[in-house]
N, C-alpha and C positions, 0 to 999 in steps of 0.2 A: 504494500500500500504506500502511496505517495504521502509521506507524513507531513511534508511542508504544505502541500495542497490542502490536506485535511485541517492543519492548524489555521491556514488562511481562511477557509470556509467557516470554521467554528469561531474564530476570533471575530469575523465580521458579524456572524449571527448573534454573538454575545453583545457586541457593541451597538448595533442598530436597534436591537430589541429593547435595550435599556430605555430608549426614547418612547416606547409604547406606554410605559407606566411611570416614568420618572416624576410626573406631576402629581400622582396619587398621594404620596406621603406629604406633599407640600400644600395640599388644598387649604388647610387651616391657616397657614402662613400667608398664602396668596389671598384668601378671603379677608384676612386682617388688613392687607394693604389696599385691596381693590373693592372690597365690600360687595361681592356677588353672591348669588343664591346657590344652594346645593344643586338645583336643576342646571344652572349655568356651569357649575363644576363638572357635572356629568357630560356637558357638551364638549369639554376638552377631550374626553375619551372618544366621543362620537366623531369629532373633527378629525382626529388622527387616523381612526380606522376607516372612515369614509374615503378620505383621499388615498389611504393605503390600498384600499380595495380597487378604486378606480384606475390606479396606475399599473395594476398587475399585468394586464395583457400588453399595453404599450411597452412596459419595461421588459417583459419577456420577449417581445418581438425584437426590440433593440438588442437584447442579449444574443438572440439568434443571428442578427445581421452584423452587429459591430463587434461582438465578443463579450462574454460575461465579465471579463476582467475590466474592460473599459467602462462598462456600465457601473460596476461595483465601485471603482475609484471615484467616478463622478458622484454617485449616490452617497458614498461615505462623506465626501466633502460637503454635500448638500445637508446631510444630517448634522454635521459639525456646525455649519453656519446657522442652521435653523435653531439649534440649541443656544448659540450665542445670541441670536435675535430674541429668543424667549427670555434669556437672562437680563436683557436690557429693556424689556417691555415696560411701558409706563401706564398701561390701562388694560382692562379685561379684554377688550376687543383685540388688542394686540396679542395677548396670550393665545386667544382662540385662533387668530389668523396664522400666527407662526406655528402653533401646534398642528394646524391643518397642513401647512406647508411642509412641516417635518414629515408628515405621513407620506408625501410624495417620495421623499428620500428613503424612508424605511421600506415602502412598498417596492421601490426599484432595487434596493439592497436584497430583499427577500427573493425576488424573482431572479436576480443575477446570481445569487448564491446557489439556488437550486439548479440553475442552468450550469453553473461552474462545476458543481459536483458531477453532473451527468457528463460533462466534457472531460473530466479528469480521471474518472473511475469506471470500471466495468465489472460485470459478474457479481460475485459475492461481495467484493470490496465496494461496489456501487451501493448496494442495499445498506450495508453497514455505515458507509460514509454519509448517505442521505439521512439515516436515522440519527447519527451523531450531529449532523448539521441542525436537524430539527430540535435535538436536545439542547444545543447551544442557544437557540432562540428562546426556549422555555427558561433556561438558566439565566439568561440576561434579563428578561422581563421580571423574573422572580427575585434575583439578587439585588436589583436596584431598589426594591421595596425595603431591603435591609440597609443598603449603603447610603441612600439619599438622606434618611433622617440623621445619619452621622455627619454628612456634609452640611446639612441644614444647621446643626448645632454649632459647627465650627466656622462656617462661612456664610450662613444665611441662605435664603432660597435662590438668590442670584448665583451664588457660588456653587450651589448644588447643580444647577443647570450647566454652568461652565465646566463642572467636573465631568458631566456626561459628554459635553463637547470635546473635552480633552481626550476622553476615552476613544471617541470616534476618530479624532485626529491621529492618535497613536496607531490605530488599526489602519487608517488611510495611508500612513507612512509605510507600514509593513507591506500593504498591497502595492504601493508605488515601486518598492525596491526589492522585496524579498519573495513575493508570491509567484509561484510558477504559473505559466499561462497555457491553457489548452490550445490545441490546434484549432484554427478557425474553420468551422464547417460551412458548407454552402447551403443556404436556406432552400427548402423545397419549393417547388412551384405551387401555385394555387393561392387562394385567398384565405384570410382569417375567417370569413363567413363560412367557407366550406368546412374548415376545422370545427367551428362552433356548432355545426349541424351534425357532427358525429355522435351517434347514439351512445357509444361506450364512454366518450368523454363526459357526457352529461351524467352517466351513471357514476363515474369516478368523482364528479363534482358533488353528487349527492352523498357519496361516502365521506367526502371532506366535510360536508355540513354535519354529518352524523358523528364525526370524530372531533376534529378541531373546533368546529362551530359549537357542538354540544358542550365541549370542555369549557369554553369561554362563557357560554350562557350559564352553565351550572356554577362555574366559578364566581360569576357576578352575584349569585343569589344564595350560595350555599351557607355563608356565614349567618345570614338572616334566618334561613330555615332552621339551622342548628340551634340558634338562640330561641326562636319562637316555638318550634315543635319538639325540641329535645331538651329544652331548659338548660342549655349549656351556657356558662359564663362567656362573655364576649371574647376574651383573650384565648380561651380554649377553643371556641368555635372558629376563630380566625386562623389559629394554628392548624387545626384539623382540616378546615375547609381549603387551606392553601395546598394541601396534598393532592387535590384534584389536578392542579396545574403542575406541581413540582415532581410528581411521579412520572411525568412525561420525560424527564431527564433520563430515566431508566427505560421506560416502556417504548420510547421511539427507537433507540438503538436496538432493543430487544426485537421489536417488530422488523427492523432491517435485517437482523440475523435470520429470523424465521421466514421472511419473505422469499429468501433464496431457495428454501426447501419445502415450503408449504404452499399449495395452490392458493391464489389470491382469493378465490371464492370462499374457501374454508376459513382462511385467516380472518377475513373481514366479517364473514357471517358469525363466527364465534365471538368476535369483538363486539359486534352490535347486539348480540343476544346478551352478553355480559352487561353492556350499558343499559339495556332495557330492564334487566333484573335489578340493577343497582338503582336506577331512577324509581322503579316501583317500590323498592325497599325504603328509599328516602321519603317517598310519598306516604307510605304506610306509617312511618314514624313511630314504631313501637318500642325501640330500645337503642341505647347509645352504642352497644356492641354491634348491633346490626348496621347502624349508621357508619361506624368505622370500617366495617367490611365492605359496605356499599361504596364508600369513598375510595378505598383501595381498588375496588373493581373498576370504578369509573376512570381512575387515573391510568389503569392498565388498558382498558378497552378503548379509551379515546386516543392513546398514544401509539398502540401497536399498528394501526393501519397506515400511519403517516408515510413511511418509506415506500410501501407498496403502491399507494395511490399516486405519488409523484413520479416514481420511476416507471410505472405502467403508462401514465399520461405521456411521459417523454418518449417511451418506446413506440407509442402509437404514431407519433409525429417527429421522427428523428431530426428533420430539418427545421422544425418549428417547436422544438421541445420547450423552449422558454415561454413561448406564447401559450402552449398547451397547459403547462404547469401554472402559469399565471391565471389562466381561465379557471382552472380547478380551485385555486386558492381564493379567487375573487368570489366565486359562488359560496365557498365556505364562510367567508366574511359576511355575506348577505344573511346567513343564519344568525350571526351575532347581532347585526343591526336590527333584524326583525324579531329574533327569538327573545332577546333580553327584555325589551318592553312588553312582549306578549306574555311572558311569565308574570310580570308585574300587573298587567291588566287582569289576568285570571285570578291573581291573588286579591286584587281589589274587588273583583266580581264575586268571588266565593268566600272571601275572608280567611282563606287558609292556603297553604302551599301544596296540599295534597293533589288538587286538580291539576296544577301546573306540572308537577313531577310525573303524574300519571300520563299527561299529554306528551311529555318528553320521552317517557317509556314507550308509548305507542309509536312515536316518530322513529325511535331506535328499532322497534320491531319491524316497521315498514322497510327500513334500510336493510335489515337482515334478510327480509323476504325478497329484496331486490337483488341481492348478491348472486343468485344463480343465473341472472341474466348477463353477468359479465362473462365474456368468452374465455375459454381456457387459453393460456399462453401457448404459443406455437414454438 
């Protein structure tokens, strides 16, 4: 395995994903300076993920045409400058604007990173490398929740954002001078529209919604569910709930290892059945022990399909691998944008989380039922 290429991909994943969530621990400090509501605080997350989603296909296409390394270098510089701009913001609207601008950079980084892995690795090494790249993205977005409060105490919220800018700048320097470059492939003929009409690509996109999308939606609400339905103290609920995301650090590489030897239908079908049972158990809300088992199951079931989904999308369109993977990830993010508020709506309507998590369980069952429609790999 090309270790320097793997370090390059994982370092980039860690650096750009820190910008996903670096504002979350700073909300109280930001509200103290700019006096905005909790709803407006939530828009900071919406802003970055919306632009992150919209850039997926264009960034993937650019990675196919210009090379993943070129796109990554530009995107890391973009993330660096966006964090500097956030750090010097003087009003809420500036925070929201620059956070949304940062999403263009993070989205381009993600698409370029996935395309870079496909260009640098093959066979078993490809599945493992894609899983490790996915794990680095989870690690970066989770680690910053710990690191940013430390920077806040020492340097204030502006210094915390500058710290994230410095991280991206260091990784940009690595990519400029030390990362190996894959051979440039010639993009396949045909239009993006033809690619987007491909039936299996839509199936893989649904799988991404039922894994990555589900993970983020559950992660957004799990702390509130554990405090409301399981009577857990907030700190305990937050620590346990974070495992839905953090287990991806292990389950994504594990899924990469398994994807080389287990048919994609079986691997994904088992993962989605596991997710369905876990969501149903959380909706039932009978015991803390069951909740802990369910969270471990979700962290596993949501992470295992990652490498298989992206590598299969890339294999379907070798000359447009970046665009194909970008499309799959964009649809997965749509689940986040629609699913998170939908859960809240059902909670308001029913007065409990049970209905929402049963609905998520049903969604996972439908995904499991759809996996036999994925053709066997040739």
